[in-house]
C-alpha positions in Angstrom: 209.5 137.6 162.5 211.5 134.3 163.0 214.8 135.9 162.2 214.0 139.6 162.5 215.8 142.1 164.7 218.4 139.9 166.2 216.3 136.9 167.1 218.3 133.7 167.4 217.1 130.4 165.8 214.9 128.1 167.9 214.4 124.4 167.5 211.2 124.9 165.5 213.1 127.1 163.0 215.6 124.3 162.5 213.0 121.6 162.4 210.7 123.1 159.9 213.4 124.3 157.6 214.7 120.8 157.3 211.3 119.9 155.7 210.4 116.4 154.8 207.4 114.3 155.7 207.2 115.4 159.3 206.5 119.0 158.1 203.0 119.6 156.6 203.5 120.7 153.0 207.0 122.0 154.0 205.4 125.0 155.7 208.0 126.7 157.8 206.0 128.9 160.1 208.3 131.8 159.3 205.3 134.1 158.9 202.4 132.2 160.5 199.9 134.7 162.0 202.5 137.5 161.6 202.0 138.9 165.1 205.5 140.3 165.2 204.6 142.8 162.5 200.8 143.0 163.0 200.7 143.8 166.7 198.7 147.1 166.1 196.1 145.0 164.2 196.0 142.4 167.0 195.5 145.2 169.6 192.5 146.5 167.6 190.9 143.0 167.7 191.6 142.7 171.4 189.9 146.0 172.1 187.0 145.2 169.7 186.4 141.9 171.5 186.5 143.6 174.9 189.0 141.1 176.3 190.0 141.4 179.9 193.0 139.1 179.7 195.5 138.3 176.9 197.9 135.4 177.1 201.0 135.4 174.9 204.3 133.6 175.0 207.8 135.1 175.0 210.3 133.8 172.5 213.4 132.8 174.6 215.7 133.1 171.5 214.2 136.6 170.7 215.3 137.9 174.1 218.4 135.8 174.5 219.6 134.7 171.0 221.9 132.0 172.3 219.7 131.1 175.3 222.0 132.7 177.8 222.1 136.2 179.4 225.6 136.6 177.9 224.0 138.3 175.0 220.7 140.2 175.5 218.7 141.4 172.5 217.4 144.8 173.3 215.0 144.9 170.3 213.3 141.8 171.7 212.9 143.5 175.1 211.4 146.6 173.3 208.9 144.5 171.4 207.5 142.7 174.5 207.6 145.9 176.5 205.3 147.5 173.9 202.9 144.6 174.0 202.7 144.7 177.8 202.4 148.4 178.0 199.7 148.6 175.2 197.7 145.9 176.9 197.8 147.7 180.3 197.0 151.0 178.7 193.8 149.4 177.3 192.8 147.8 180.6 193.9 144.2 179.5 195.8 141.9 181.9 198.8 140.2 180.3 199.3 136.5 181.1 202.8 135.7 180.0 204.2 132.2 179.2 208.0 131.9 179.4 208.3 128.7 177.4 206.1 127.4 174.6 208.1 124.5 173.1 210.6 126.8 171.3 214.0 126.1 172.9 216.9 128.2 171.5 218.8 126.0 169.1 222.1 126.8 170.9 220.8 125.1 174.1 219.4 122.2 172.1 222.9 121.7 170.7 224.1 121.3 174.3 221.6 118.5 175.1 218.3 120.5 175.5 215.7 119.1 177.9 217.5 115.7 178.2 220.4 117.5 180.0 220.3 118.5 183.6 222.1 121.7 182.6 218.8 122.9 181.2 217.4 123.5 184.7 220.0 126.2 185.4 219.6 127.7 181.9 215.8 127.9 182.3 216.0 129.4 185.8 218.4 132.2 184.5 216.1 132.9 181.6 213.1 133.0 184.0 214.8 135.4 186.4 215.8 137.6 183.5 212.1 137.8 182.4 210.8 138.4 185.9 213.3 141.2 186.5 212.6 142.8 183.0 208.8 142.5 182.8 207.6 141.6 186.3 207.0 145.1 187.4 203.9 145.0 185.1 203.3 141.2 184.5 201.5 139.7 187.5 200.5 136.3 186.1 203.2 134.0 184.8 203.1 130.5 183.2 206.6 129.0 183.3 206.1 126.1 180.8 203.3 125.4 178.4 202.0 121.8 178.4 205.2 120.0 179.6 203.3 116.7 179.4 202.5 117.1 175.7 205.9 118.5 174.9 207.8 115.6 176.5 205.7 113.0 174.7 205.6 114.6 171.3 209.2 115.5 171.2 210.9 112.5 172.9 208.4 109.6 172.7 207.1 110.2 169.1 209.6 112.6 167.7 207.0 114.7 165.9 208.1 117.9 167.7 211.7 119.0 167.6 214.4 117.8 168.2 212.5 115.1 166.3 214.2 112.0 167.4 211.9 109.4 169.0 213.3 107.5 172.1 210.4 105.2 172.8 209.7 104.5 176.4 212.7 106.3 177.9 213.6 109.9 177.0 210.1 111.4 177.5 210.4 110.5 181.2 213.8 112.0 181.4 212.7 115.3 179.7 209.6 115.4 181.9 211.8 115.0 185.0 213.9 118.0 184.0 210.8 120.1 183.0 209.3 119.6 186.5 212.6 120.6 188.2 213.1 123.6 185.9 209.6 124.8 186.7 210.1 124.4 190.4 213.5 126.1 190.4 212.1 129.1 188.6 209.0 129.3 190.9 211.4 129.4 193.9 213.4 132.2 192.2 210.3 134.2 191.8 209.2 133.5 195.4 212.5 134.5 197.0 213.7 137.3 194.7 210.6 139.0 193.2 207.3 138.1 194.9 207.5 140.5 197.8 208.0 143.5 195.5 206.1 142.4 192.4 203.2 140.6 194.1 202.6 138.3 191.1 201.6 134.6 190.6 203.5 131.8 188.9 202.3 128.4 187.7 202.6 126.1 184.7 199.9 125.0 182.3 199.1 121.3 182.0 197.2 119.7 179.1 194.4 117.5 180.2 191.8 115.7 178.2 189.0 114.0 180.1 189.0 110.1 180.2 185.7 108.2 180.3 185.5 104.4 180.7 184.5 102.8 177.4 182.3 100.4 179.4 181.1 102.3 182.6 180.2 99.0 184.2 183.6 97.4 183.7 185.9 97.6 186.7 189.0 97.1 184.5 188.0 100.1 182.3 187.4 102.2 185.4 190.9 101.3 186.6 192.2 102.1 183.1 190.7 105.6 183.3 192.5 106.2 186.6 195.8 105.2 185.0 195.1 107.4 182.0 194.5 110.4 184.2 197.5 109.6 186.4 199.9 109.4 183.4 198.5 112.5 181.7 197.5 115.1 184.3 198.6 113.8 187.7 202.2 113.0 186.5 202.9 116.8 186.6 200.2 118.0 188.9 200.7 115.7 191.9 204.4 116.5 192.4 203.8 120.2 192.1 200.4 120.5 194.0 200.5 117.6 196.5 203.8 116.0 197.6 206.7 116.5 195.2 206.5 113.0 193.8 204.9 111.1 190.9 201.6 109.2 191.4 202.1 105.7 192.9 200.3 104.0 189.9 202.7 105.7 187.5 205.8 104.6 189.5 204.5 101.0 189.9 203.4 100.6 186.2 206.7 101.8 184.8 208.7 99.8 187.3 206.8 96.6 186.5 207.1 97.0 182.8 210.8 97.9 183.1 211.4 94.8 185.1 209.6 92.7 182.5 211.8 94.2 179.8 215.0 93.4 181.6 215.9 96.8 182.8 217.9 96.8 186.1 215.9 99.7 187.4 212.7 101.7 186.4 212.8 103.8 183.2 211.1 106.5 185.3 213.7 108.6 187.1 213.3 109.2 190.8 213.2 112.5 192.7 215.5 112.7 195.8 213.9 113.6 199.1 215.5 117.1 198.8 214.0 117.5 195.2 210.6 116.4 196.5 210.7 119.2 199.1 211.8 121.7 196.4 209.0 120.7 193.9 206.1 120.5 196.4 203.9 123.6 196.4 205.4 125.4 193.5 202.3 126.8 191.9 200.1 129.7 192.8 197.1 128.6 190.8 196.1 125.6 188.6 196.3 126.3 184.9 194.7 123.7 182.7 194.2 123.4 178.9 191.2 121.3 177.8 190.2 120.5 174.3 188.7 117.0 174.2 187.6 113.8 175.8 188.4 110.2 175.0 187.0 106.8 175.8 189.5 104.5 177.6 189.6 100.8 178.0 192.0 98.4 179.6 194.6 96.9 177.3 197.1 94.6 179.0 200.6 94.8 177.7 201.1 91.0 177.6 204.1 91.1 175.3 205.9 93.6 177.5 206.2 96.1 174.6 208.3 99.2 175.2 206.5 102.5 175.1 204.7 105.1 177.2 201.2 104.1 176.1 202.2 100.5 176.7 203.2 101.5 180.3 199.7 102.9 180.9 198.1 99.7 179.5 195.1 101.4 178.0 193.5 101.8 174.6 192.2 105.3 173.9 189.7 106.2 171.2 186.8 108.6 170.5 183.1 107.8 170.6 182.0 107.6 166.9 178.9 109.8 167.8 181.1 112.7 168.8 181.6 115.5 166.3 185.3 115.6 165.6 187.9 117.4 163.5 191.4 115.9 163.5 192.2 114.9 167.1 189.6 117.2 168.8 186.2 115.8 169.6 183.6 118.3 170.7 182.6 117.0 174.2 181.6 120.0 176.3 180.6 117.9 179.3 184.2 116.7 179.5 185.4 120.0 180.8 182.9 119.9 183.6 184.1 116.4 184.7 187.7 117.5 184.4 187.3 120.6 186.5 185.4 118.6 189.2 188.3 116.1 189.2 190.9 118.9 189.7 188.7 120.4 192.4 188.4 117.1 194.3 192.0 115.9 193.7 193.9 119.1 194.3 192.1 120.7 197.2 189.9 123.1 195.4 192.6 125.3 193.8 192.0 128.5 191.9 191.7 127.3 188.3 192.5 129.2 185.1 191.6 127.6 181.8 194.6 128.9 179.8 193.6 127.2 176.5 190.4 125.8 175.0 189.0 126.0 171.6 187.3 124.5 168.6 189.1 123.7 165.3 187.6 124.0 161.9 188.8 123.1 158.4 189.3 125.7 155.7 187.5 127.6 154.5 185.4 128.7 157.5 182.3 130.8 157.2 181.9 134.2 159.0 178.5 132.9 159.9 180.2 130.8 162.5 177.3 128.9 164.1 179.4 125.8 165.0 181.9 127.8 167.2 179.1 129.8 168.7 177.3 126.6 169.7 180.5 125.1 171.0 181.1 128.0 173.4 177.4 128.1 174.4 177.6 124.5 175.4 181.0 124.8 177.1 179.8 127.8 179.2 176.7 125.8 180.2 179.0 123.1 181.6 181.2 125.6 183.4 178.2 127.1 185.1 177.1 123.7 186.3 
């Protein structure tokens, strides 16, 4: 449904249609799981599984083809209304994500997430969605995995727009992502919460980090830095005090100075922005897939890069069963949840993503996945 019924192009449409070595086998994703045309089939599966909640993401450019409310695509509204109404009719709670990496191409052409203008654009889009669907949707995720998106898009360039800016633009994009989330939370809080009585948060990706050598103090410190740069970078401003972790600020400032920058490559929040950002989440949404071993790796040469700022080496334990980047480490989720509980004042936590990848072809006799979930739930109960 990538171009059906008036949907505008998003950055992923542009990116995949360009093809090349960054796109696996030149697969565009134009059809993918086909949910746009197969909703009735999806609904049957949802009912058969007995799901109580169903999370899905809105396509910004399906609703607003050029990213602005200047042109609203009614067929997009109709499509999502049907999904929401069908779920509620069947006793399923919709959890709706506003932004899942797919910026309208028209906004990317104006600077995308590297431009401060995106904050206003996102807020207008969020308000449009709250006013259109918020009478029925009570659980909102503003932005999916901003930490992964910023790094993959702007540090490594493997997500669109696909241009790497090592050590610099990921921080700039992250800065704007945090401010955009906070602005939209305030819009909900002031304009919609009283009547709609919903909840708003953002979902942060978090793997667990374990010291490669548990007896090594430097590896223990490296784990703290790894968690600070990955999870706390977004969670601390929003849940605690409106600002980045001290270790993140000091690491980037120190490296920037070594590299001859006149100021830190990490932007700073103003005092007013800190007040605006603090407390802008109604629950803690986390996405856990895997765990890594971490050891200290000093950046002696002063190399530019986000991983170099953290000064860590990250790798899997060879004994862990793995497929691609996911290692199956069920106890990691228990340690992660304990960390969130202790660090963020025991918030209500939703695990908004978790899963187990398998290569093709998979068997219907899916004992590996069954075992994975059994072990994962054991850890959650603990």
